[in-house]
mmCIF file as Biopython writes it, N, C-alpha, C and O atoms, coordinates in Angstrom:
data_model
#
loop_
_atom_site.group_PDB
_atom_site.id
_atom_site.type_symbol
_atom_site.label_atom_id
_atom_site.label_alt_id
_atom_site.label_comp_id
_atom_site.label_asym_id
_atom_site.label_entity_id
_atom_site.label_seq_id
_atom_site.pdbx_PDB_ins_code
_atom_site.Cartn_x
_atom_site.Cartn_y
_atom_site.Cartn_z
_atom_site.occupancy
_atom_site.B_iso_or_equiv
_atom_site.auth_seq_id
_atom_site.auth_asym_id
_atom_site.pdbx_PDB_model_num
ATOM 1   N N  . MET A ? 1  ? -145.241 -55.783 23.858 1.0 0.0 1  A 1 
ATOM 2   C CA . MET A ? 1  ? -144.605 -55.529 25.133 1.0 0.0 1  A 1 
ATOM 3   C C  . MET A ? 1  ? -143.302 -54.754 24.914 1.0 0.0 1  A 1 
ATOM 4   O O  . MET A ? 1  ? -143.040 -53.768 25.602 1.0 0.0 1  A 1 
ATOM 5   N N  . GLU A ? 2  ? -142.491 -55.201 23.958 1.0 0.0 2  A 1 
ATOM 6   C CA . GLU A ? 2  ? -141.218 -54.519 23.732 1.0 0.0 2  A 1 
ATOM 7   C C  . GLU A ? 2  ? -141.428 -53.115 23.207 1.0 0.0 2  A 1 
ATOM 8   O O  . GLU A ? 2  ? -140.667 -52.209 23.547 1.0 0.0 2  A 1 
ATOM 9   N N  . VAL A ? 3  ? -142.452 -52.916 22.381 1.0 0.0 3  A 1 
ATOM 10  C CA . VAL A ? 3  ? -142.696 -51.582 21.847 1.0 0.0 3  A 1 
ATOM 11  C C  . VAL A ? 3  ? -143.097 -50.636 22.990 1.0 0.0 3  A 1 
ATOM 12  O O  . VAL A ? 3  ? -142.669 -49.482 23.020 1.0 0.0 3  A 1 
ATOM 13  N N  . GLY A ? 4  ? -143.905 -51.121 23.915 1.0 0.0 4  A 1 
ATOM 14  C CA . GLY A ? 4  ? -144.254 -50.305 25.068 1.0 0.0 4  A 1 
ATOM 15  C C  . GLY A ? 4  ? -143.084 -49.950 25.928 1.0 0.0 4  A 1 
ATOM 16  O O  . GLY A ? 4  ? -142.989 -48.827 26.423 1.0 0.0 4  A 1 
ATOM 17  N N  . ILE A ? 5  ? -142.180 -50.896 26.117 1.0 0.0 5  A 1 
ATOM 18  C CA . ILE A ? 5  ? -140.977 -50.630 26.905 1.0 0.0 5  A 1 
ATOM 19  C C  . ILE A ? 5  ? -140.103 -49.606 26.214 1.0 0.0 5  A 1 
ATOM 20  O O  . ILE A ? 5  ? -139.509 -48.742 26.859 1.0 0.0 5  A 1 
ATOM 21  N N  . TYR A ? 6  ? -140.026 -49.708 24.870 1.0 0.0 6  A 1 
ATOM 22  C CA . TYR A ? 6  ? -139.180 -48.774 24.129 1.0 0.0 6  A 1 
ATOM 23  C C  . TYR A ? 6  ? -139.689 -47.348 24.274 1.0 0.0 6  A 1 
ATOM 24  O O  . TYR A ? 6  ? -138.893 -46.423 24.433 1.0 0.0 6  A 1 
ATOM 25  N N  . TYR A ? 7  ? -141.009 -47.155 24.223 1.0 0.0 7  A 1 
ATOM 26  C CA . TYR A ? 7  ? -141.570 -45.826 24.289 1.0 0.0 7  A 1 
ATOM 27  C C  . TYR A ? 7  ? -141.716 -45.308 25.732 1.0 0.0 7  A 1 
ATOM 28  O O  . TYR A ? 7  ? -142.023 -44.133 25.933 1.0 0.0 7  A 1 
ATOM 29  N N  . ALA A ? 8  ? -141.503 -46.156 26.716 1.0 0.0 8  A 1 
ATOM 30  C CA . ALA A ? 8  ? -141.533 -45.704 28.097 1.0 0.0 8  A 1 
ATOM 31  C C  . ALA A ? 8  ? -140.277 -44.889 28.376 1.0 0.0 8  A 1 
ATOM 32  O O  . ALA A ? 8  ? -139.251 -45.057 27.717 1.0 0.0 8  A 1 
ATOM 33  N N  . GLU A ? 9  ? -140.371 -44.023 29.341 1.0 0.0 9  A 1 
ATOM 34  C CA . GLU A ? 9  ? -139.243 -43.166 29.690 1.0 0.0 9  A 1 
ATOM 35  C C  . GLU A ? 9  ? -138.265 -43.969 30.573 1.0 0.0 9  A 1 
ATOM 36  O O  . GLU A ? 9  ? -138.248 -43.822 31.795 1.0 0.0 9  A 1 
ATOM 37  N N  . ILE A ? 10 ? -137.460 -44.814 29.928 1.0 0.0 10 A 1 
ATOM 38  C CA . ILE A ? 10 ? -136.482 -45.641 30.636 1.0 0.0 10 A 1 
ATOM 39  C C  . ILE A ? 10 ? -135.111 -45.320 30.088 1.0 0.0 10 A 1 
ATOM 40  O O  . ILE A ? 10 ? -134.949 -45.102 28.887 1.0 0.0 10 A 1 
ATOM 41  N N  . SER A ? 11 ? -134.123 -45.290 30.965 1.0 0.0 11 A 1 
ATOM 42  C CA . SER A ? 11 ? -132.765 -44.994 30.513 1.0 0.0 11 A 1 
ATOM 43  C C  . SER A ? 11 ? -132.229 -46.119 29.617 1.0 0.0 11 A 1 
ATOM 44  O O  . SER A ? 11 ? -132.661 -47.267 29.724 1.0 0.0 11 A 1 
ATOM 45  N N  . ARG A ? 12 ? -131.309 -45.784 28.757 1.0 0.0 12 A 1 
ATOM 46  C CA . ARG A ? 12 ? -130.724 -46.771 27.830 1.0 0.0 12 A 1 
ATOM 47  C C  . ARG A ? 12 ? -130.024 -47.896 28.581 1.0 0.0 12 A 1 
ATOM 48  O O  . ARG A ? 12 ? -129.998 -49.035 28.114 1.0 0.0 12 A 1 
ATOM 49  N N  . ALA A ? 13 ? -129.457 -47.580 29.741 1.0 0.0 13 A 1 
ATOM 50  C CA . ALA A ? 13 ? -128.741 -48.586 30.521 1.0 0.0 13 A 1 
ATOM 51  C C  . ALA A ? 13 ? -129.698 -49.673 31.008 1.0 0.0 13 A 1 
ATOM 52  O O  . ALA A ? 13 ? -129.267 -50.804 31.230 1.0 0.0 13 A 1 
ATOM 53  N N  . LEU A ? 14 ? -130.956 -49.368 31.177 1.0 0.0 14 A 1 
ATOM 54  C CA . LEU A ? 14 ? -131.961 -50.327 31.605 1.0 0.0 14 A 1 
ATOM 55  C C  . LEU A ? 14 ? -132.749 -50.896 30.433 1.0 0.0 14 A 1 
ATOM 56  O O  . LEU A ? 14 ? -133.230 -52.028 30.486 1.0 0.0 14 A 1 
ATOM 57  N N  . LEU A ? 15 ? -132.877 -50.097 29.368 1.0 0.0 15 A 1 
ATOM 58  C CA . LEU A ? 15 ? -133.695 -50.500 28.224 1.0 0.0 15 A 1 
ATOM 59  C C  . LEU A ? 15 ? -133.106 -51.710 27.494 1.0 0.0 15 A 1 
ATOM 60  O O  . LEU A ? 15 ? -133.837 -52.656 27.201 1.0 0.0 15 A 1 
ATOM 61  N N  . ILE A ? 16 ? -131.849 -51.703 27.203 1.0 0.0 16 A 1 
ATOM 62  C CA . ILE A ? 16 ? -131.218 -52.786 26.424 1.0 0.0 16 A 1 
ATOM 63  C C  . ILE A ? 16 ? -131.308 -54.115 27.169 1.0 0.0 16 A 1 
ATOM 64  O O  . ILE A ? 16 ? -131.727 -55.102 26.566 1.0 0.0 16 A 1 
ATOM 65  N N  . PRO A ? 17 ? -130.933 -54.195 28.465 1.0 0.0 17 A 1 
ATOM 66  C CA . PRO A ? 17 ? -131.083 -55.478 29.162 1.0 0.0 17 A 1 
ATOM 67  C C  . PRO A ? 17 ? -132.537 -55.957 29.218 1.0 0.0 17 A 1 
ATOM 68  O O  . PRO A ? 17 ? -132.799 -57.152 29.083 1.0 0.0 17 A 1 
ATOM 69  N N  . LEU A ? 18 ? -133.480 -55.036 29.415 1.0 0.0 18 A 1 
ATOM 70  C CA . LEU A ? 18 ? -134.895 -55.438 29.439 1.0 0.0 18 A 1 
ATOM 71  C C  . LEU A ? 18 ? -135.330 -56.037 28.121 1.0 0.0 18 A 1 
ATOM 72  O O  . LEU A ? 18 ? -136.003 -57.067 28.098 1.0 0.0 18 A 1 
ATOM 73  N N  . LEU A ? 19 ? -134.955 -55.404 27.019 1.0 0.0 19 A 1 
ATOM 74  C CA . LEU A ? 19 ? -135.306 -55.914 25.699 1.0 0.0 19 A 1 
ATOM 75  C C  . LEU A ? 19 ? -134.659 -57.265 25.435 1.0 0.0 19 A 1 
ATOM 76  O O  . LEU A ? 19 ? -135.281 -58.148 24.844 1.0 0.0 19 A 1 
ATOM 77  N N  . LEU A ? 20 ? -133.424 -57.431 25.864 1.0 0.0 20 A 1 
ATOM 78  C CA . LEU A ? 20 ? -132.764 -58.739 25.698 1.0 0.0 20 A 1 
ATOM 79  C C  . LEU A ? 20 ? -133.429 -59.839 26.519 1.0 0.0 20 A 1 
ATOM 80  O O  . LEU A ? 20 ? -133.565 -60.971 26.054 1.0 0.0 20 A 1 
ATOM 81  N N  . ILE A ? 21 ? -133.838 -59.506 27.730 1.0 0.0 21 A 1 
ATOM 82  C CA . ILE A ? 21 ? -134.534 -60.480 28.577 1.0 0.0 21 A 1 
ATOM 83  C C  . ILE A ? 21 ? -135.851 -60.893 27.943 1.0 0.0 21 A 1 
ATOM 84  O O  . ILE A ? 21 ? -136.175 -62.080 27.905 1.0 0.0 21 A 1 
ATOM 85  N N  . PHE A ? 22 ? -136.625 -59.915 27.438 1.0 0.0 22 A 1 
ATOM 86  C CA . PHE A ? 22 ? -137.880 -60.253 26.788 1.0 0.0 22 A 1 
ATOM 87  C C  . PHE A ? 22 ? -137.666 -61.081 25.522 1.0 0.0 22 A 1 
ATOM 88  O O  . PHE A ? 22 ? -138.465 -61.967 25.218 1.0 0.0 22 A 1 
ATOM 89  N N  . ALA A ? 23 ? -136.603 -60.797 24.790 1.0 0.0 23 A 1 
ATOM 90  C CA . ALA A ? 23 ? -136.312 -61.579 23.592 1.0 0.0 23 A 1 
ATOM 91  C C  . ALA A ? 23 ? -136.008 -63.021 23.934 1.0 0.0 23 A 1 
ATOM 92  O O  . ALA A ? 23 ? -136.464 -63.932 23.244 1.0 0.0 23 A 1 
ATOM 93  N N  . VAL A ? 24 ? -135.243 -63.238 24.990 1.0 0.0 24 A 1 
ATOM 94  C CA . VAL A ? 24 ? -134.906 -64.605 25.410 1.0 0.0 24 A 1 
ATOM 95  C C  . VAL A ? 24 ? -136.151 -65.332 25.896 1.0 0.0 24 A 1 
ATOM 96  O O  . VAL A ? 24 ? -136.334 -66.510 25.589 1.0 0.0 24 A 1 
ATOM 97  N N  . ILE A ? 25 ? -137.014 -64.649 26.653 1.0 0.0 25 A 1 
ATOM 98  C CA . ILE A ? 25 ? -138.256 -65.272 27.110 1.0 0.0 25 A 1 
ATOM 99  C C  . ILE A ? 25 ? -139.131 -65.675 25.953 1.0 0.0 25 A 1 
ATOM 100 O O  . ILE A ? 25 ? -139.686 -66.774 25.944 1.0 0.0 25 A 1 
ATOM 101 N N  . LYS A ? 26 ? -139.265 -64.790 24.964 1.0 0.0 26 A 1 
ATOM 102 C CA . LYS A ? 26 ? -140.093 -65.114 23.806 1.0 0.0 26 A 1 
ATOM 103 C C  . LYS A ? 26 ? -139.483 -66.280 23.016 1.0 0.0 26 A 1 
ATOM 104 O O  . LYS A ? 26 ? -140.210 -67.147 22.531 1.0 0.0 26 A 1 
ATOM 105 N N  . PHE A ? 27 ? -138.165 -66.301 22.889 1.0 0.0 27 A 1 
ATOM 106 C CA . PHE A ? 27 ? -137.493 -67.377 22.170 1.0 0.0 27 A 1 
ATOM 107 C C  . PHE A ? 27 ? -137.781 -68.728 22.838 1.0 0.0 27 A 1 
ATOM 108 O O  . PHE A ? 27 ? -138.125 -69.704 22.171 1.0 0.0 27 A 1 
ATOM 109 N N  . VAL A ? 28 ? -137.634 -68.761 24.157 1.0 0.0 28 A 1 
ATOM 110 C CA . VAL A ? 28 ? -137.876 -70.010 24.906 1.0 0.0 28 A 1 
ATOM 111 C C  . VAL A ? 28 ? -139.322 -70.457 24.763 1.0 0.0 28 A 1 
ATOM 112 O O  . VAL A ? 28 ? -139.578 -71.645 24.562 1.0 0.0 28 A 1 
ATOM 113 N N  . LEU A ? 29 ? -140.266 -69.542 24.862 1.0 0.0 29 A 1 
ATOM 114 C CA . LEU A ? 29 ? -141.675 -69.900 24.729 1.0 0.0 29 A 1 
ATOM 115 C C  . LEU A ? 29 ? -141.977 -70.423 23.340 1.0 0.0 29 A 1 
ATOM 116 O O  . LEU A ? 29 ? -142.705 -71.406 23.207 1.0 0.0 29 A 1 
ATOM 117 N N  . VAL A ? 30 ? -141.445 -69.803 22.305 1.0 0.0 30 A 1 
ATOM 118 C CA . VAL A ? 30 ? -141.685 -70.276 20.938 1.0 0.0 30 A 1 
ATOM 119 C C  . VAL A ? 30 ? -141.080 -71.654 20.738 1.0 0.0 30 A 1 
ATOM 120 O O  . VAL A ? 30 ? -141.714 -72.523 20.139 1.0 0.0 30 A 1 
ATOM 121 N N  . VAL A ? 31 ? -139.879 -71.869 21.221 1.0 0.0 31 A 1 
ATOM 122 C CA . VAL A ? 31 ? -139.221 -73.162 21.068 1.0 0.0 31 A 1 
ATOM 123 C C  . VAL A ? 31 ? -140.030 -74.244 21.800 1.0 0.0 31 A 1 
ATOM 124 O O  . VAL A ? 31 ? -140.269 -75.322 21.257 1.0 0.0 31 A 1 
ATOM 125 N N  . LEU A ? 32 ? -140.438 -73.950 23.012 1.0 0.0 32 A 1 
ATOM 126 C CA . LEU A ? 32 ? -141.181 -74.965 23.779 1.0 0.0 32 A 1 
ATOM 127 C C  . LEU A ? 32 ? -142.552 -75.259 23.154 1.0 0.0 32 A 1 
ATOM 128 O O  . LEU A ? 32 ? -142.997 -76.407 23.155 1.0 0.0 32 A 1 
ATOM 129 N N  . TRP A ? 33 ? -143.218 -74.239 22.625 1.0 0.0 33 A 1 
ATOM 130 C CA . TRP A ? 33 ? -144.564 -74.442 22.122 1.0 0.0 33 A 1 
ATOM 131 C C  . TRP A ? 33 ? -144.565 -74.996 20.681 1.0 0.0 33 A 1 
ATOM 132 O O  . TRP A ? 33 ? -145.138 -76.054 20.423 1.0 0.0 33 A 1 
ATOM 133 N N  . TYR A ? 34 ? -143.941 -74.299 19.780 1.0 0.0 34 A 1 
ATOM 134 C CA . TYR A ? 34 ? -144.044 -74.639 18.355 1.0 0.0 34 A 1 
ATOM 135 C C  . TYR A ? 34 ? -143.133 -75.791 17.949 1.0 0.0 34 A 1 
ATOM 136 O O  . TYR A ? 34 ? -143.403 -76.468 16.957 1.0 0.0 34 A 1 
ATOM 137 N N  . MET A ? 35 ? -142.084 -76.019 18.685 1.0 0.0 35 A 1 
ATOM 138 C CA . MET A ? 35 ? -141.246 -77.174 18.366 1.0 0.0 35 A 1 
ATOM 139 C C  . MET A ? 35 ? -141.645 -78.395 19.204 1.0 0.0 35 A 1 
ATOM 140 O O  . MET A ? 35 ? -141.028 -79.455 19.099 1.0 0.0 35 A 1 
ATOM 141 N N  . HIS A ? 36 ? -142.671 -78.238 20.026 1.0 0.0 36 A 1 
ATOM 142 C CA . HIS A ? 36 ? -143.234 -79.324 20.825 1.0 0.0 36 A 1 
ATOM 143 C C  . HIS A ? 36 ? -142.190 -79.964 21.743 1.0 0.0 36 A 1 
ATOM 144 O O  . HIS A ? 36 ? -142.294 -81.149 22.060 1.0 0.0 36 A 1 
ATOM 145 N N  . LEU A ? 37 ? -141.208 -79.212 22.162 1.0 0.0 37 A 1 
ATOM 146 C CA . LEU A ? 37 ? -140.184 -79.763 23.038 1.0 0.0 37 A 1 
ATOM 147 C C  . LEU A ? 37 ? -140.699 -80.022 24.451 1.0 0.0 37 A 1 
ATOM 148 O O  . LEU A ? 37 ? -140.084 -80.765 25.216 1.0 0.0 37 A 1 
ATOM 149 N N  . ARG A ? 38 ? -141.810 -79.417 24.787 1.0 0.0 38 A 1 
ATOM 150 C CA . ARG A ? 38 ? -142.386 -79.677 26.116 1.0 0.0 38 A 1 
ATOM 151 C C  . ARG A ? 38 ? -142.890 -81.107 26.226 1.0 0.0 38 A 1 
ATOM 152 O O  . ARG A ? 38 ? -142.807 -81.717 27.292 1.0 0.0 38 A 1 
ATOM 153 N N  . PHE A ? 39 ? -143.414 -81.645 25.123 1.0 0.0 39 A 1 
ATOM 154 C CA . PHE A ? 39 ? -144.056 -82.953 25.155 1.0 0.0 39 A 1 
ATOM 155 C C  . PHE A ? 39 ? -143.170 -84.082 24.663 1.0 0.0 39 A 1 
ATOM 156 O O  . PHE A ? 39 ? -143.468 -85.251 24.910 1.0 0.0 39 A 1 
ATOM 157 N N  . ASP A ? 40 ? -142.097 -83.759 23.980 1.0 0.0 40 A 1 
ATOM 158 C CA . ASP A ? 40 ? -141.231 -84.788 23.424 1.0 0.0 40 A 1 
ATOM 159 C C  . ASP A ? 40 ? -140.199 -85.266 24.440 1.0 0.0 40 A 1 
ATOM 160 O O  . ASP A ? 40 ? -140.121 -84.780 25.568 1.0 0.0 40 A 1 
ATOM 161 N N  . SER A ? 41 ? -139.431 -86.214 23.998 1.0 0.0 41 A 1 
ATOM 162 C CA . SER A ? 41 ? -138.380 -86.766 24.843 1.0 0.0 41 A 1 
ATOM 163 C C  . SER A ? 41 ? -137.349 -85.675 25.161 1.0 0.0 41 A 1 
ATOM 164 O O  . SER A ? 41 ? -137.121 -84.777 24.351 1.0 0.0 41 A 1 
ATOM 165 N N  . ARG A ? 42 ? -136.749 -85.758 26.309 1.0 0.0 42 A 1 
ATOM 166 C CA . ARG A ? 42 ? -135.716 -84.795 26.712 1.0 0.0 42 A 1 
ATOM 167 C C  . ARG A ? 42 ? -134.507 -84.868 25.807 1.0 0.0 42 A 1 
ATOM 168 O O  . ARG A ? 42 ? -133.723 -83.921 25.741 1.0 0.0 42 A 1 
ATOM 169 N N  . THR A ? 43 ? -134.340 -85.983 25.105 1.0 0.0 43 A 1 
ATOM 170 C CA . THR A ? 43 ? -133.209 -86.123 24.192 1.0 0.0 43 A 1 
ATOM 171 C C  . THR A ? 43 ? -133.273 -85.082 23.086 1.0 0.0 43 A 1 
ATOM 172 O O  . THR A ? 43 ? -132.246 -84.522 22.701 1.0 0.0 43 A 1 
ATOM 173 N N  . TYR A ? 44 ? -134.481 -84.814 22.564 1.0 0.0 44 A 1 
ATOM 174 C CA . TYR A ? 44 ? -134.620 -83.805 21.509 1.0 0.0 44 A 1 
ATOM 175 C C  . TYR A ? 44 ? -134.289 -82.420 22.037 1.0 0.0 44 A 1 
ATOM 176 O O  . TYR A ? 44 ? -133.682 -81.617 21.329 1.0 0.0 44 A 1 
ATOM 177 N N  . ALA A ? 45 ? -134.678 -82.133 23.267 1.0 0.0 45 A 1 
ATOM 178 C CA . ALA A ? 45 ? -134.349 -80.849 23.861 1.0 0.0 45 A 1 
ATOM 179 C C  . ALA A ? 45 ? -132.848 -80.711 24.039 1.0 0.0 45 A 1 
ATOM 180 O O  . ALA A ? 45 ? -132.299 -79.626 23.846 1.0 0.0 45 A 1 
ATOM 181 N N  . ARG A ? 46 ? -132.176 -81.796 24.406 1.0 0.0 46 A 1 
ATOM 182 C CA . ARG A ? 46 ? -130.705 -81.745 24.546 1.0 0.0 46 A 1 
ATOM 183 C C  . ARG A ? 46 ? -130.034 -81.520 23.203 1.0 0.0 46 A 1 
ATOM 184 O O  . ARG A ? 46 ? -129.088 -80.740 23.103 1.0 0.0 46 A 1 
ATOM 185 N N  . PHE A ? 47 ? -130.522 -82.206 22.157 1.0 0.0 47 A 1 
ATOM 186 C CA . PHE A ? 47 ? -129.976 -81.970 20.839 1.0 0.0 47 A 1 
ATOM 187 C C  . PHE A ? 47 ? -130.137 -80.512 20.417 1.0 0.0 47 A 1 
ATOM 188 O O  . PHE A ? 47 ? -129.221 -79.920 19.846 1.0 0.0 47 A 1 
ATOM 189 N N  . PHE A ? 48 ? -131.289 -79.946 20.696 1.0 0.0 48 A 1 
ATOM 190 C CA . PHE A ? 48 ? -131.537 -78.558 20.355 1.0 0.0 48 A 1 
ATOM 191 C C  . PHE A ? 48 ? -130.583 -77.629 21.136 1.0 0.0 48 A 1 
ATOM 192 O O  . PHE A ? 48 ? -130.025 -76.690 20.568 1.0 0.0 48 A 1 
ATOM 193 N N  . MET A ? 49 ? -130.406 -77.897 22.423 1.0 0.0 49 A 1 
ATOM 194 C CA . MET A ? 49 ? -129.544 -77.033 23.230 1.0 0.0 49 A 1 
ATOM 195 C C  . MET A ? 49 ? -128.083 -77.147 22.793 1.0 0.0 49 A 1 
ATOM 196 O O  . MET A ? 49 ? -127.356 -76.154 22.801 1.0 0.0 49 A 1 
ATOM 197 N N  . ILE A ? 50 ? -127.652 -78.345 22.414 1.0 0.0 50 A 1 
ATOM 198 C CA . ILE A ? 50 ? -126.285 -78.519 21.910 1.0 0.0 50 A 1 
ATOM 199 C C  . ILE A ? 50 ? -126.089 -77.720 20.637 1.0 0.0 50 A 1 
ATOM 200 O O  . ILE A ? 50 ? -125.078 -77.035 20.482 1.0 0.0 50 A 1 
ATOM 201 N N  . GLY A ? 51 ? -127.047 -77.800 19.720 1.0 0.0 51 A 1 
ATOM 202 C CA . GLY A ? 51 ? -126.976 -77.024 18.479 1.0 0.0 51 A 1 
ATOM 203 C C  . GLY A ? 51 ? -126.996 -75.540 18.726 1.0 0.0 51 A 1 
ATOM 204 O O  . GLY A ? 51 ? -126.260 -74.790 18.084 1.0 0.0 51 A 1 
ATOM 205 N N  . LEU A ? 52 ? -127.837 -75.100 19.658 1.0 0.0 52 A 1 
ATOM 206 C CA . LEU A ? 52 ? -127.916 -73.677 19.983 1.0 0.0 52 A 1 
ATOM 207 C C  . LEU A ? 52 ? -126.618 -73.194 20.608 1.0 0.0 52 A 1 
ATOM 208 O O  . LEU A ? 52 ? -126.135 -72.113 20.272 1.0 0.0 52 A 1 
ATOM 209 N N  . ALA A ? 53 ? -126.046 -73.983 21.514 1.0 0.0 53 A 1 
ATOM 210 C CA . ALA A ? 53 ? -124.775 -73.611 22.105 1.0 0.0 53 A 1 
ATOM 211 C C  . ALA A ? 53 ? -123.665 -73.523 21.052 1.0 0.0 53 A 1 
ATOM 212 O O  . ALA A ? 53 ? -122.831 -72.618 21.092 1.0 0.0 53 A 1 
ATOM 213 N N  . GLY A ? 54 ? -123.665 -74.464 20.118 1.0 0.0 54 A 1 
ATOM 214 C CA . GLY A ? 54 ? -122.689 -74.425 19.030 1.0 0.0 54 A 1 
ATOM 215 C C  . GLY A ? 54 ? -122.852 -73.190 18.151 1.0 0.0 54 A 1 
ATOM 216 O O  . GLY A ? 54 ? -121.868 -72.570 17.747 1.0 0.0 54 A 1 
ATOM 217 N N  . ALA A ? 55 ? -124.105 -72.839 17.857 1.0 0.0 55 A 1 
ATOM 218 C CA . ALA A ? 55 ? -124.346 -71.663 17.041 1.0 0.0 55 A 1 
ATOM 219 C C  . ALA A ? 55 ? -123.921 -70.364 17.742 1.0 0.0 55 A 1 
ATOM 220 O O  . ALA A ? 55 ? -123.341 -69.474 17.120 1.0 0.0 55 A 1 
ATOM 221 N N  . VAL A ? 56 ? -124.215 -70.273 19.023 1.0 0.0 56 A 1 
ATOM 222 C CA . VAL A ? 56 ? -123.816 -69.072 19.784 1.0 0.0 56 A 1 
ATOM 223 C C  . VAL A ? 56 ? -122.298 -68.999 19.869 1.0 0.0 56 A 1 
ATOM 224 O O  . VAL A ? 56 ? -121.729 -67.916 19.739 1.0 0.0 56 A 1 
ATOM 225 N N  . THR A ? 57 ? -121.631 -70.132 20.085 1.0 0.0 57 A 1 
ATOM 226 C CA . THR A ? 57 ? -120.169 -70.169 20.144 1.0 0.0 57 A 1 
ATOM 227 C C  . THR A ? 57 ? -119.592 -69.722 18.809 1.0 0.0 57 A 1 
ATOM 228 O O  . THR A ? 57 ? -118.678 -68.898 18.775 1.0 0.0 57 A 1 
ATOM 229 N N  . LEU A ? 58 ? -120.109 -70.248 17.723 1.0 0.0 58 A 1 
ATOM 230 C CA . LEU A ? 58 ? -119.614 -69.858 16.394 1.0 0.0 58 A 1 
ATOM 231 C C  . LEU A ? 58 ? -119.833 -68.376 16.145 1.0 0.0 58 A 1 
ATOM 232 O O  . LEU A ? 58 ? -118.961 -67.696 15.604 1.0 0.0 58 A 1 
ATOM 233 N N  . PHE A ? 59 ? -120.999 -67.875 16.541 1.0 0.0 59 A 1 
ATOM 234 C CA . PHE A ? 59 ? -121.285 -66.453 16.371 1.0 0.0 59 A 1 
ATOM 235 C C  . PHE A ? 59 ? -120.275 -65.591 17.144 1.0 0.0 59 A 1 
ATOM 236 O O  . PHE A ? 59 ? -119.769 -64.598 16.620 1.0 0.0 59 A 1 
ATOM 237 N N  . LEU A ? 60 ? -119.991 -65.973 18.375 1.0 0.0 60 A 1 
ATOM 238 C CA . LEU A ? 60 ? -119.017 -65.214 19.174 1.0 0.0 60 A 1 
ATOM 239 C C  . LEU A ? 60 ? -117.624 -65.301 18.596 1.0 0.0 60 A 1 
ATOM 240 O O  . LEU A ? 60 ? -116.890 -64.313 18.623 1.0 0.0 60 A 1 
ATOM 241 N N  . VAL A ? 61 ? -117.238 -66.441 18.077 1.0 0.0 61 A 1 
ATOM 242 C CA . VAL A ? 61 ? -115.914 -66.581 17.439 1.0 0.0 61 A 1 
ATOM 243 C C  . VAL A ? 61 ? -115.820 -65.673 16.214 1.0 0.0 61 A 1 
ATOM 244 O O  . VAL A ? 61 ? -114.793 -65.032 15.993 1.0 0.0 61 A 1 
ATOM 245 N N  . VAL A ? 62 ? -116.879 -65.619 15.427 1.0 0.0 62 A 1 
ATOM 246 C CA . VAL A ? 62 ? -116.870 -64.744 14.250 1.0 0.0 62 A 1 
ATOM 247 C C  . VAL A ? 62 ? -116.769 -63.279 14.679 1.0 0.0 62 A 1 
ATOM 248 O O  . VAL A ? 62 ? -116.005 -62.511 14.094 1.0 0.0 62 A 1 
ATOM 249 N N  . LEU A ? 63 ? -117.536 -62.895 15.696 1.0 0.0 63 A 1 
ATOM 250 C CA . LEU A ? 63 ? -117.443 -61.529 16.203 1.0 0.0 63 A 1 
ATOM 251 C C  . LEU A ? 63 ? -116.047 -61.198 16.714 1.0 0.0 63 A 1 
ATOM 252 O O  . LEU A ? 63 ? -115.538 -60.105 16.468 1.0 0.0 63 A 1 
ATOM 253 N N  . LEU A ? 64 ? -115.436 -62.124 17.413 1.0 0.0 64 A 1 
ATOM 254 C CA . LEU A ? 64 ? -114.060 -61.906 17.895 1.0 0.0 64 A 1 
ATOM 255 C C  . LEU A ? 64 ? -113.076 -61.840 16.746 1.0 0.0 64 A 1 
ATOM 256 O O  . LEU A ? 64 ? -112.115 -61.071 16.792 1.0 0.0 64 A 1 
ATOM 257 N N  . THR A ? 65 ? -113.303 -62.634 15.721 1.0 0.0 65 A 1 
ATOM 258 C CA . THR A ? 65 ? -112.411 -62.626 14.550 1.0 0.0 65 A 1 
ATOM 259 C C  . THR A ? 65 ? -112.439 -61.264 13.868 1.0 0.0 65 A 1 
ATOM 260 O O  . THR A ? 65 ? -111.403 -60.770 13.423 1.0 0.0 65 A 1 
ATOM 261 N N  . PHE A ? 66 ? -113.620 -60.658 13.786 1.0 0.0 66 A 1 
ATOM 262 C CA . PHE A ? 66 ? -113.752 -59.358 13.163 1.0 0.0 66 A 1 
ATOM 263 C C  . PHE A ? 66 ? -113.575 -58.208 14.163 1.0 0.0 66 A 1 
ATOM 264 O O  . PHE A ? 66 ? -113.860 -57.054 13.843 1.0 0.0 66 A 1 
ATOM 265 N N  . ARG A ? 67 ? -113.116 -58.521 15.342 1.0 0.0 67 A 1 
ATOM 266 C CA . ARG A ? 67 ? -112.823 -57.538 16.391 1.0 0.0 67 A 1 
ATOM 267 C C  . ARG A ? 67 ? -114.021 -56.622 16.658 1.0 0.0 67 A 1 
ATOM 268 O O  . ARG A ? 67 ? -113.888 -55.400 16.717 1.0 0.0 67 A 1 
ATOM 269 N N  . ALA A ? 68 ? -115.182 -57.239 16.815 1.0 0.0 68 A 1 
ATOM 270 C CA . ALA A ? 68 ? -116.405 -56.475 17.060 1.0 0.0 68 A 1 
ATOM 271 C C  . ALA A ? 68 ? -116.436 -55.878 18.469 1.0 0.0 68 A 1 
ATOM 272 O O  . ALA A ? 68 ? -117.156 -54.909 18.707 1.0 0.0 68 A 1 
ATOM 273 N N  . PHE A ? 69 ? -115.676 -56.436 19.396 1.0 0.0 69 A 1 
ATOM 274 C CA . PHE A ? 69 ? -115.713 -55.959 20.775 1.0 0.0 69 A 1 
ATOM 275 C C  . PHE A ? 69 ? -114.550 -55.014 21.109 1.0 0.0 69 A 1 
ATOM 276 O O  . PHE A ? 69 ? -114.393 -54.604 22.260 1.0 0.0 69 A 1 
ATOM 277 N N  . SER A ? 70 ? -113.752 -54.676 20.120 1.0 0.0 70 A 1 
ATOM 278 C CA . SER A ? 70 ? -112.558 -53.869 20.417 1.0 0.0 70 A 1 
ATOM 279 C C  . SER A ? 70 ? -112.855 -52.396 20.503 1.0 0.0 70 A 1 
ATOM 280 O O  . SER A ? 70 ? -112.000 -51.617 20.924 1.0 0.0 70 A 1 
ATOM 281 N N  . GLY A ? 71 ? -114.059 -51.991 20.109 1.0 0.0 71 A 1 
ATOM 282 C CA . GLY A ? 71 ? -114.441 -50.584 20.267 1.0 0.0 71 A 1 
ATOM 283 C C  . GLY A ? 71 ? -114.074 -49.823 19.093 1.0 0.0 71 A 1 
ATOM 284 O O  . GLY A ? 71 ? -114.314 -48.617 19.039 1.0 0.0 71 A 1 
#
């Protein structure tokens, strides 16, 4: 799907958000299916989300430390 979107005649301003949306959708589907979070207790899903939020926060702090957003 992403390869088809990349080769379609779409502007870069629309291409990047579309690819990011598809990546998030695929990530959620893989987590729900292969980690069996759909069938397990909601506690495990909460632990996963807390860890994911911590990882994203750490990633953003590292990017800010190295001034990745300063241009």
